[in-house]
Each structure stands twice: as C-alpha cells, then as structure tokens.
C-alpha positions as CSV (number, residue, x, y, z in Angstrom):
1,M,-39.1,-37.1,-43.5
2,L,-35.8,-36.0,-42.2
3,G,-34.5,-34.6,-45.2
4,G,-33.4,-30.9,-45.8
5,H,-31.1,-30.7,-42.8
6,G,-27.6,-30.1,-43.5
7,S,-26.5,-32.9,-41.3
8,I,-28.8,-35.7,-43.1
9,P,-27.5,-37.4,-45.9
10,T,-29.2,-37.2,-49.2
11,V,-31.3,-40.4,-50.4
12,F,-31.1,-41.1,-54.4
13,A,-32.7,-44.5,-54.0
14,W,-33.9,-47.3,-52.3
15,G,-35.7,-50.8,-53.1
16,R,-35.2,-54.3,-52.3
17,S,-33.8,-57.2,-54.9
18,Q,-34.2,-60.9,-54.4
19,Y,-31.5,-61.4,-51.8
20,Y,-30.9,-57.8,-50.8
21,E,-32.4,-54.4,-49.6
22,Y,-30.5,-51.3,-50.8
23,L,-30.4,-47.7,-50.0
24,A,-28.4,-45.3,-52.2
25,L,-27.2,-42.3,-50.3
26,Q,-24.6,-39.4,-51.5
27,L,-21.1,-40.6,-51.2
28,L,-19.6,-39.5,-47.7
29,G,-16.2,-39.8,-46.2
30,P,-14.9,-41.6,-42.9
31,T,-16.7,-41.4,-39.6
32,I,-15.6,-39.0,-36.7
33,S,-13.9,-41.9,-35.2
34,T,-10.9,-41.0,-37.2
35,F,-10.8,-37.8,-35.2
36,Y,-9.0,-38.7,-31.8
37,K,-6.6,-41.0,-34.1
38,A,-5.3,-37.9,-36.0
39,P,-1.5,-36.8,-35.1
40,S,-3.1,-33.3,-33.6
41,P,-6.6,-33.4,-32.7
42,T,-7.8,-29.8,-31.5
43,M,-10.3,-28.5,-29.2
44,R,-11.6,-26.1,-31.9
45,N,-12.2,-29.0,-34.0
46,L,-13.8,-31.4,-31.4
47,V,-16.1,-28.3,-30.4
48,A,-17.1,-27.9,-34.1
49,I,-18.1,-31.9,-34.4
50,T,-19.9,-31.5,-31.0
51,C,-21.8,-28.6,-32.2
52,Q,-23.0,-30.3,-35.3
53,M,-23.9,-33.4,-33.4
54,F,-26.0,-31.3,-31.2
55,D,-27.7,-29.7,-34.5
56,A,-28.4,-33.3,-36.2
57,L,-29.8,-35.0,-32.9
58,E,-32.2,-31.9,-32.3
59,H,-33.2,-31.8,-35.8
60,V,-34.1,-35.8,-35.3
61,H,-36.0,-35.3,-32.1
62,K,-38.2,-32.1,-33.5
63,H,-39.8,-35.1,-35.8
64,H,-40.7,-37.0,-32.8
65,I,-38.1,-39.9,-33.5
66,I,-35.0,-41.1,-31.6
67,H,-32.0,-42.4,-33.5
68,G,-31.4,-45.2,-31.1
69,D,-27.4,-45.8,-31.6
70,V,-25.6,-42.7,-31.2
71,K,-21.9,-43.2,-31.7
72,P,-18.9,-41.9,-33.2
73,G,-19.3,-44.6,-35.8
74,N,-22.6,-43.1,-36.9
75,F,-21.2,-39.6,-37.7
76,V,-19.3,-39.1,-40.8
77,F,-17.6,-36.4,-42.6
78,G,-18.6,-34.6,-45.9
79,T,-16.1,-35.1,-49.0
80,G,-16.8,-32.1,-50.6
81,R,-18.6,-34.3,-53.6
82,D,-22.0,-35.0,-54.2
83,G,-23.4,-31.9,-52.7
84,S,-21.6,-32.8,-49.4
85,Q,-19.6,-30.3,-47.5
86,I,-15.8,-30.7,-46.3
87,G,-16.1,-29.9,-42.6
88,Q,-20.0,-30.7,-42.6
89,I,-20.8,-33.9,-40.0
90,Y,-23.6,-36.3,-41.3
91,L,-25.7,-38.5,-39.1
92,I,-26.1,-42.1,-40.6
93,D,-27.4,-45.4,-39.8
94,F,-31.3,-45.0,-38.7
95,G,-31.7,-49.0,-38.3
96,L,-32.4,-48.7,-34.7
97,A,-34.5,-45.5,-35.2
98,K,-38.0,-45.2,-33.5
99,R,-40.7,-42.7,-32.6
100,Y,-40.7,-41.4,-29.1
101,A,-44.0,-39.6,-29.7
102,D,-47.1,-39.6,-31.8
103,P,-46.6,-36.9,-34.5
104,L,-50.1,-35.9,-34.7
105,T,-50.7,-35.2,-30.9
106,S,-47.0,-35.3,-29.6
107,K,-48.4,-37.5,-26.7
108,H,-45.1,-39.5,-25.4
109,I,-44.7,-43.2,-25.5
110,P,-45.1,-44.5,-22.1
111,D,-42.0,-45.9,-20.0
112,G,-41.7,-49.4,-19.5
113,K,-39.3,-52.3,-20.0
114,I,-37.8,-54.0,-23.1
115,P,-36.2,-57.4,-23.8
116,M,-33.0,-56.7,-24.6
117,L,-30.5,-53.8,-24.9
118,R,-30.8,-51.9,-28.1
119,G,-27.6,-50.2,-29.4
120,T,-23.8,-50.5,-29.1
121,P,-22.9,-51.3,-25.5
122,L,-20.1,-48.9,-25.4
123,Y,-22.1,-45.9,-26.0
124,A,-25.5,-47.3,-24.7
125,S,-27.1,-45.2,-21.7
126,L,-27.5,-47.0,-18.2
127,N,-31.3,-47.0,-18.8
128,M,-30.5,-49.1,-22.1
129,H,-28.4,-51.5,-20.0
130,Y,-31.1,-51.7,-17.5
131,H,-33.5,-52.5,-20.4
132,R,-35.8,-49.4,-20.0
133,M,-37.9,-48.1,-22.8
134,S,-35.5,-45.3,-24.9
135,S,-36.1,-41.9,-25.2
136,R,-34.7,-38.7,-26.0
137,R,-32.6,-39.0,-22.9
138,D,-30.7,-41.9,-24.2
139,D,-29.6,-40.5,-27.5
140,M,-28.2,-37.5,-25.4
141,E,-26.4,-39.6,-23.0
142,S,-24.9,-41.8,-25.9
143,L,-23.7,-38.6,-27.2
144,A,-22.1,-37.7,-23.8
145,Y,-20.0,-40.8,-23.9
146,S,-19.3,-40.0,-27.7
147,I,-18.0,-36.5,-27.0
148,L,-16.1,-38.0,-24.1
149,R,-14.5,-40.4,-26.4
150,L,-13.4,-38.1,-28.8
151,L,-12.0,-35.8,-25.8
152,R,-10.0,-38.9,-24.0
153,G,-9.4,-41.2,-27.1
154,S,-10.8,-44.2,-25.0
155,L,-13.5,-45.0,-22.6
156,P,-12.6,-47.1,-19.3
157,W,-15.3,-49.8,-20.0
158,A,-14.3,-50.3,-23.9
159,N,-12.6,-53.8,-23.1
160,D,-14.7,-55.0,-20.3
161,S,-16.8,-58.0,-21.1
162,C,-18.9,-58.0,-18.3
163,D,-22.6,-57.5,-18.7
164,N,-21.4,-55.4,-21.8
165,G,-19.4,-53.0,-19.7
166,L,-22.3,-51.9,-17.3
167,P,-20.5,-52.5,-13.9
168,I,-17.5,-49.9,-15.0
169,K,-19.7,-47.6,-16.8
170,A,-21.9,-47.2,-13.8
171,I,-19.0,-46.3,-11.3
172,W,-17.6,-43.4,-13.7
173,S,-19.1,-39.9,-13.1
174,G,-18.7,-37.2,-15.6
175,P,-16.2,-35.4,-13.6
176,A,-14.1,-38.3,-13.0
177,L,-14.1,-38.9,-17.0
178,C,-13.4,-35.3,-17.8
179,G,-10.5,-35.5,-15.6
180,D,-8.4,-32.0,-16.5
181,Y,-10.2,-30.9,-19.2
182,P,-12.9,-28.2,-19.0
183,S,-15.6,-29.2,-16.6
184,V,-18.6,-29.1,-19.3
185,F,-17.4,-32.4,-20.6
186,G,-18.4,-34.2,-17.5
187,E,-21.2,-32.0,-16.5
188,F,-23.1,-33.0,-19.8
189,L,-23.0,-36.4,-18.7
190,E,-24.1,-36.1,-15.4
191,Y,-27.1,-34.0,-17.0
192,T,-28.0,-36.6,-19.4
193,R,-28.1,-39.0,-16.6
194,G,-30.2,-36.9,-14.7
195,M,-32.7,-36.5,-17.4
196,Q,-36.5,-37.7,-17.0
197,F,-37.8,-40.2,-19.5
198,E,-40.3,-37.8,-21.4
199,E,-37.9,-34.6,-20.5
200,A,-36.8,-32.7,-23.8
201,P,-33.0,-31.8,-24.0
202,D,-31.9,-28.3,-23.5
203,Y,-29.9,-28.4,-26.8
204,Q,-29.5,-24.6,-27.4
205,R,-27.8,-24.3,-23.8
206,W,-25.6,-27.0,-24.0
207,R,-24.3,-26.1,-27.5
208,A,-23.6,-22.5,-26.3
209,R,-21.6,-23.8,-23.3
210,F,-19.4,-26.2,-25.5
211,R,-19.0,-23.0,-28.2
212,S,-17.8,-21.1,-25.6
213,L,-14.7,-23.3,-25.1
214,V,-13.4,-21.6,-28.3
215,S,-13.2,-18.2,-29.7
216,V,-13.3,-18.9,-33.3
217,E,-15.9,-16.5,-34.7
218,D,-17.1,-18.7,-37.4
219,E,-20.8,-19.4,-37.7
220,P,-21.6,-22.2,-38.5
221,L,-18.5,-23.7,-37.0
222,F,-17.1,-26.5,-39.4
223,Y,-14.4,-29.1,-38.7
224,D,-10.9,-27.9,-40.3
225,P,-8.6,-30.9,-40.9
226,S,-5.6,-28.4,-41.2
227,D,-6.0,-26.7,-37.6
228,Q,-3.6,-27.4,-35.1
229,T,-4.1,-24.4,-32.8
230,P,-3.7,-25.5,-29.1
231,P,-5.2,-26.8,-26.7
232,L,-5.0,-30.5,-28.1
233,V,-7.2,-33.4,-27.1
234,G,-7.6,-37.1,-27.7
235,T,-5.7,-38.2,-24.5
236,I,-6.5,-38.9,-21.2
237,S,-5.9,-35.9,-18.8
238,G,-6.0,-36.0,-15.4
239,S,-6.2,-39.2,-12.9
240,G,-10.1,-39.2,-12.4
241,S,-11.2,-42.1,-10.4
242,P,-14.9,-44.1,-10.5
243,S,-17.3,-43.9,-7.6
244,D,-19.8,-46.4,-5.8
245,L,-21.8,-48.4,-8.5
246,Q,-24.9,-46.9,-9.3
247,P,-28.4,-49.2,-8.5
248,D,-30.7,-50.0,-11.4
249,P,-32.9,-46.7,-11.8
250,A,-36.5,-46.8,-10.9
251,S,-39.1,-46.3,-13.8
252,D,-41.0,-42.9,-14.3
253,S,-44.0,-45.7,-14.7
254,D,-44.7,-49.2,-13.5
255,H,-46.0,-49.8,-16.9
256,D,-44.3,-53.1,-18.4
257,D,-44.2,-52.4,-22.5
258,S,-42.1,-55.3,-23.2
259,L,-43.0,-57.6,-25.6
260,P,-42.6,-61.6,-25.6
261,D,-39.0,-63.0,-26.6
262,S,-38.6,-65.4,-29.6
263,D,-39.1,-68.8,-28.1
264,D,-36.8,-70.4,-30.6
265,Y,-33.5,-68.8,-29.7
266,W,-33.2,-68.2,-32.9
267,A,-30.2,-65.5,-33.6
268,P,-29.3,-63.9,-37.1
269,T,-25.8,-64.6,-38.6
270,S,-24.8,-61.1,-38.3
271,S,-23.8,-58.1,-36.2
272,W,-27.1,-56.4,-36.4
273,A,-29.5,-56.3,-33.2
274,P,-31.6,-59.5,-32.9
275,P,-34.9,-59.0,-34.6
276,E,-37.8,-57.4,-32.6
277,R,-41.5,-57.3,-32.9
278,V,-43.0,-54.1,-33.7
279,K,-46.2,-53.2,-31.9
280,E,-49.2,-51.9,-34.2
281,E,-49.2,-48.3,-33.0
282,D,-45.5,-48.0,-34.0
283,L,-46.0,-48.9,-37.2
284,L,-45.9,-45.9,-39.6
285,G,-48.9,-47.6,-41.9
286,N,-49.1,-50.4,-44.2
287,E,-45.8,-51.3,-45.8
288,K,-46.7,-52.8,-49.0
289,D,-49.6,-50.4,-49.8
290,M,-46.9,-47.5,-49.5
291,I,-44.4,-49.3,-51.2
292,M,-46.7,-49.9,-54.2
293,R,-48.3,-46.4,-54.1
294,E,-45.0,-44.4,-53.9
295,L,-42.5,-46.8,-55.9
296,E,-42.6,-48.1,-59.4
297,I,-41.1,-51.3,-60.7
298,F,-38.1,-51.4,-63.2
299,D,-36.7,-54.7,-65.1
300,E,-33.2,-54.9,-64.7
301,P,-31.2,-54.5,-61.9
302,P,-28.2,-52.1,-61.7
303,E,-24.9,-53.4,-63.6
304,M,-22.4,-55.1,-61.2
305,D,-19.1,-56.5,-61.8
306,E,-20.1,-59.8,-60.1
307,P,-23.4,-61.8,-61.0
308,Y,-24.8,-61.5,-57.7
309,L,-28.3,-62.6,-58.7
310,R,-29.1,-65.9,-60.1
311,H,-31.0,-66.0,-63.2
312,E,-32.5,-69.6,-62.4
313,C,-34.1,-67.9,-59.4
314,G,-36.3,-65.7,-61.4
315,Q,-36.7,-62.1,-62.2
316,S,-35.5,-59.6,-59.5
317,E,-38.1,-57.0,-58.8
318,L,-36.5,-54.0,-57.8
319,M,-38.1,-50.3,-57.4
320,V,-37.0,-46.8,-57.3
321,P,-38.6,-43.3,-56.5
322,I,-41.1,-42.1,-58.8
C-alpha cells in the first residue's frame, strides 16, 4: 500500500507461526536518535533529516493513513545494503497507524474522544494527551517535537512522570523551546498546535522554510555522516521559559467516538500500547479471507539457531507472499 517511496522500507515477507507474527524488512541502520548524540551534529544534517521526515509523512498521509507514533526512534538510517541508501531516512513501525479518511470518498473521520493516549507520551500531541481522536495534525505536532529533540538534544518534559509530561509540555511554547536557534523551529510547533482536526498540512511551505536554512544545492538533501560544517546543533541554546498552562482544547465536534474499555482491567506484559477494539468501518476487510487469498502455506519454518517452536505443539502454519 505504501511501497514505492524512498522513505518506506521494502517488505520481503510476513506471516504467523505458532507463537509469533513476523515481518521481514530490508536491513536498515540505527535510528536518527543517534544524531544528537554524535560529536558534532550540524544544522545541515538536521535540515536533511527534517526534509526527509516531511517527505515520508506526506507520502503516508496521501494514502489516507496517519502513522500515530512519530518520533526519532521510528526513523532509521539506510545502510547502503539491501537496496537502502546511506543518508536516506526510513519511516518504520506502523503498529499504531490508522486511516483518517475513506480511501474511496476521501471523507474524513469525525472528531471525538478516545479512551487513552495512543503513541509515545514524550512526543504525543497535546490533543492526544487530552484523549482526542487523532488526525494528520497529531502526526505533524509529534514531528515538531521530534525535530526540536534533535535540535536541542532534550525536551523539558522528558523526565516528568506527572500525567505523562502534559503539564510541562503544555506550558512550553515553540519560541521558548527554540531559544536562539532559527525561529522556524518554534514557529512550526505553533503552526501544528493551531491546526484544525481535518486540516491538511502545508508540507511544501514548511519543508521549503527548513530547507532555506542551509545553502547546500544538493537535491535531494541526504544526511552526510562526515559533515562538520557549522553551525552545530544538539544542545540547548538560549534561555527560553515556559508560559501559562493551556486548557483542554475544545473538540471540533461534540461527537464522542470512544469505545468502551475492557471491564477486566487486563494489561499485556509488554511495552506495546494496550489492546483496542476496532470499529467495523475501520477494518480493511475480512482478514482471514485476505490472508488465504494472498498468501500460501509452507511446511517448514526458517532455520533457527535455537528450537523456539516445540514439536509437541503440532505443526506451525507459516505463510509467505505468493
């Protein structure tokens, strides 16, 4: 569905074994979180990463899908192997992705409430903290926090455990977070916070504004690990201070689209988000029918160093693309 774009990894196979579901992708490198930990992170490389993140999200949004968990840890570098390019940024982990509009009619989903925050609290939009339905604006606000994290090296609410950091996040404006760095970094956050629920992001305008920060003529602009051209980034610059706490924003609609929580208070023993019920209109189709139609069964799982599948449990049913 999303394949064919430079920032989307190539999928080789997927399926389910007795205990695991698997997805085989091209081998990629470390996450872009390593950028601000590097000895000399440069503005030129930050702009290269930023523009590619814009490209990736614009491509996903054009397919009526929101990623749902935009953060530095979900963007990785290419390695130069398996068809990936060194300096290219790839968007991964679509576990929280969902449709924001009908692919046939382009009708947007209605605004409403959800039972819990979806995504990573450090980078979640204010509306996600307030349990509002997610849309493109939330991906963009999370992108703004991700860019600011790469710019500053840290975010003020990173170690705040009170309500997942919301009280501190809400009182920091874009200009205050930006400090002495170019104002576009703070202005972009303010823009995303002001977006309406169904509003389409102006990818081109903001990509052009970030691109104008560096005079390098290369197009497309890729990350260059050898670059040491000033100015450098990755540390807090200036003495910005927080403002007054923002109130819970009003919904664009009074429609409550939440689903009832589980009544048994069961919590999975993993770091993944809690399970959620999926509405019929959000389903892509009958999952079993699609699997049986598009995949074929093979008898033996791939060779492993350790016997993860117990023979006494019966044969595992695995599938690969036809």
